[in-house]
C-alpha positions as CSV (number, residue, x, y, z in Angstrom):
1,M,-0.4,0.0,0.2
2,K,3.0,2.4,0.6
3,R,4.5,1.6,-2.7
4,F,1.4,2.6,-4.4
5,F,0.6,5.7,-2.5
6,L,4.6,6.7,-3.5
7,D,4.0,5.5,-7.5
8,R,0.9,7.9,-7.4
9,F,2.8,10.8,-5.6
10,I,5.6,10.6,-8.0
11,A,3.1,10.6,-11.1
12,L,1.5,13.3,-9.7
13,V,4.4,15.4,-9.5
14,A,5.6,14.6,-12.8
15,F,2.1,15.5,-14.1
16,S,2.6,18.7,-12.3
17,L,5.8,19.7,-13.8
18,L,4.4,18.8,-17.8
19,G,2.5,21.7,-19.8
20,L,2.4,24.4,-16.8
21,P,2.2,27.4,-18.2
22,S,4.8,30.3,-17.1
23,F,4.7,33.9,-17.2
24,S,7.5,36.1,-17.3
25,Q,7.9,40.2,-17.6
26,G,9.5,40.3,-21.4
27,L,11.4,37.9,-23.2
28,E,15.2,37.9,-23.2
29,T,16.3,39.3,-26.3
30,Y,19.9,39.5,-27.5
31,D,20.3,41.3,-30.8
32,S,18.9,44.7,-29.0
33,G,22.0,44.4,-25.8
34,L,20.8,44.5,-22.0
35,K,18.5,46.8,-20.7
36,T,20.5,49.6,-18.8
37,D,17.8,50.2,-16.0
38,W,18.6,47.9,-13.1
39,K,14.5,47.8,-13.0
40,D,14.2,46.1,-16.2
41,K,16.5,43.3,-15.7
42,F,14.3,41.7,-13.2
43,Y,11.6,39.5,-15.0
44,F,8.8,37.9,-12.6
45,G,6.7,34.2,-13.7
46,G,5.8,31.1,-12.3
47,N,3.6,27.8,-13.0
48,V,0.0,27.5,-12.1
49,G,-1.3,23.8,-12.4
50,A,-4.7,21.6,-11.4
51,Q,-6.0,18.5,-11.6
52,F,-9.5,17.2,-9.9
53,G,-10.9,14.1,-9.1
54,T,-9.9,11.1,-7.2
55,F,-6.9,12.5,-7.2
56,T,-6.6,16.3,-6.7
57,F,-3.3,18.2,-7.2
58,V,-3.0,22.3,-7.2
59,N,0.5,23.5,-7.6
60,L,1.7,27.4,-7.4
61,A,5.3,28.3,-7.8
62,P,5.6,32.1,-8.8
63,L,9.5,32.7,-9.5
64,V,11.3,36.0,-10.0
65,G,14.8,36.6,-11.7
66,F,17.5,38.8,-12.6
67,K,19.3,39.3,-16.1
68,V,23.1,39.4,-14.9
69,T,23.8,39.7,-18.7
70,D,22.2,39.2,-22.3
71,R,22.5,35.9,-21.4
72,F,23.2,35.0,-18.4
73,S,20.3,35.2,-15.4
74,I,19.7,33.8,-12.1
75,G,16.3,33.8,-10.0
76,T,14.6,32.3,-7.1
77,Q,11.3,30.1,-7.3
78,L,8.9,29.3,-4.3
79,Q,7.0,26.4,-4.2
80,Y,3.4,25.3,-3.0
81,Q,1.8,21.7,-3.8
82,Y,-1.5,20.1,-2.9
83,F,-2.8,17.1,-3.4
84,R,-5.2,14.4,-2.3
85,D,-5.5,10.8,-2.9
86,N,-9.4,9.6,-2.4
87,S,-8.2,5.9,-3.7
88,I,-6.0,5.6,-0.6
89,G,-8.3,6.7,2.0
90,N,-8.5,10.5,1.6
91,F,-5.0,11.1,1.9
92,E,-3.8,14.7,1.8
93,S,-1.0,16.8,2.1
94,H,0.4,20.0,1.4
95,V,4.4,20.4,0.2
96,F,6.6,23.9,0.3
97,G,9.3,24.0,-1.6
98,Y,12.4,26.7,-2.8
99,S,14.7,26.8,-5.3
100,G,17.5,28.9,-6.7
101,F,18.2,28.4,-10.6
102,A,20.9,29.7,-13.1
103,R,20.0,30.1,-17.2
104,Y,22.6,30.7,-19.7
105,F,21.8,31.0,-23.4
106,F,24.1,29.9,-25.7
107,T,22.2,30.9,-28.8
108,E,19.4,33.1,-29.2
109,N,17.3,30.0,-28.1
110,L,19.5,27.3,-26.8
111,F,20.1,27.3,-23.2
112,A,21.9,25.6,-20.2
113,H,19.9,25.6,-16.9
114,T,20.7,24.4,-13.0
115,E,18.9,24.7,-10.3
116,Y,18.9,23.6,-6.8
117,Q,15.4,23.0,-4.8
118,V,14.4,21.9,-1.5
119,L,10.9,20.8,-1.1
120,N,9.6,20.0,2.4
121,G,6.7,17.6,2.9
122,H,5.6,14.0,4.1
123,F,7.2,11.9,1.4
124,D,8.8,8.9,4.1
125,Y,5.6,7.4,5.5
126,S,6.9,8.4,9.4
127,G,4.3,11.1,9.4
128,N,7.1,13.3,9.7
129,R,7.7,16.1,7.4
130,V,11.4,15.7,5.8
131,N,13.7,17.9,3.3
132,I,14.2,16.6,-0.1
133,P,17.4,18.7,-1.8
134,N,17.0,18.3,-5.5
135,L,19.9,19.4,-7.9
136,F,19.1,19.8,-11.4
137,I,21.4,20.2,-14.8
138,G,19.6,20.0,-18.0
139,G,19.3,22.5,-21.0
140,G,16.4,23.4,-23.5
141,Y,15.2,25.1,-26.2
142,M,12.9,28.7,-26.4
143,Y,11.3,28.8,-29.5
144,P,9.8,32.4,-30.0
145,I,6.2,32.5,-31.3
146,S,5.9,36.4,-31.3
147,D,7.1,39.6,-29.8
148,N,5.9,38.8,-26.3
149,V,5.1,34.8,-26.2
150,S,7.4,31.7,-26.6
151,F,7.8,28.1,-26.5
152,G,9.9,26.2,-24.1
153,V,11.1,22.6,-23.4
154,V,13.7,22.3,-20.7
155,A,15.0,18.8,-19.9
156,L,16.5,18.6,-16.6
157,Y,18.5,15.6,-14.6
158,E,18.2,15.3,-11.3
159,V,21.2,14.2,-10.1
160,L,20.9,13.9,-6.0
161,R,19.0,11.2,-6.6
162,R,17.8,10.9,-2.8
163,T,15.4,8.2,-1.3
164,Y,11.8,9.4,-1.4
165,S,13.0,12.1,-4.3
166,P,9.3,12.9,-5.9
167,Y,11.5,13.4,-9.4
168,R,12.2,10.5,-11.7
169,N,15.1,11.1,-14.5
170,P,14.3,13.1,-17.0
171,T,12.0,15.6,-16.3
172,I,10.8,17.1,-18.9
173,N,9.1,20.8,-18.7
174,V,7.2,22.2,-21.3
175,G,5.5,25.8,-21.5
176,V,4.2,28.9,-22.9
177,N,6.0,32.5,-21.9
178,V,4.0,35.6,-22.3
179,G,5.1,38.5,-21.7
180,L,3.1,41.0,-19.4
């Protein structure tokens, strides 16, 4: 029964990472140079996702980033996940987390991405909340659709592989960026 729950939890977390939209303050462009006003170097975005039914899952993950150069940015993201599984006796949990990330664009579209994340939740069946650290390394491709909209795909590999980690390798994130 415990293995059944773990498999369901991993599937829910993996599902939450696929196809979630990301909203950001302006898209990075490299032919116009870096903006000189420091306030213009910040961008905001995040992920929102939900699934309802026998398995209920809600994901909220706002982020803020800073463009250090026209090709390199750093940022942080907060994470909140709620899930309920009615198939195993109305189990529900709240997961909280945070991460720091860095992204470097080799070309206008192709980039490397690294991220350190810590999630806090009920992962080990002891009834206690535990912290699960995750270190992601990977890359992606950002395809511009218009001046303010782009489609992105990111493939990440979680290198720490801790016991009870909710991630399976590789993790694929797909989303749409919309300039605000």
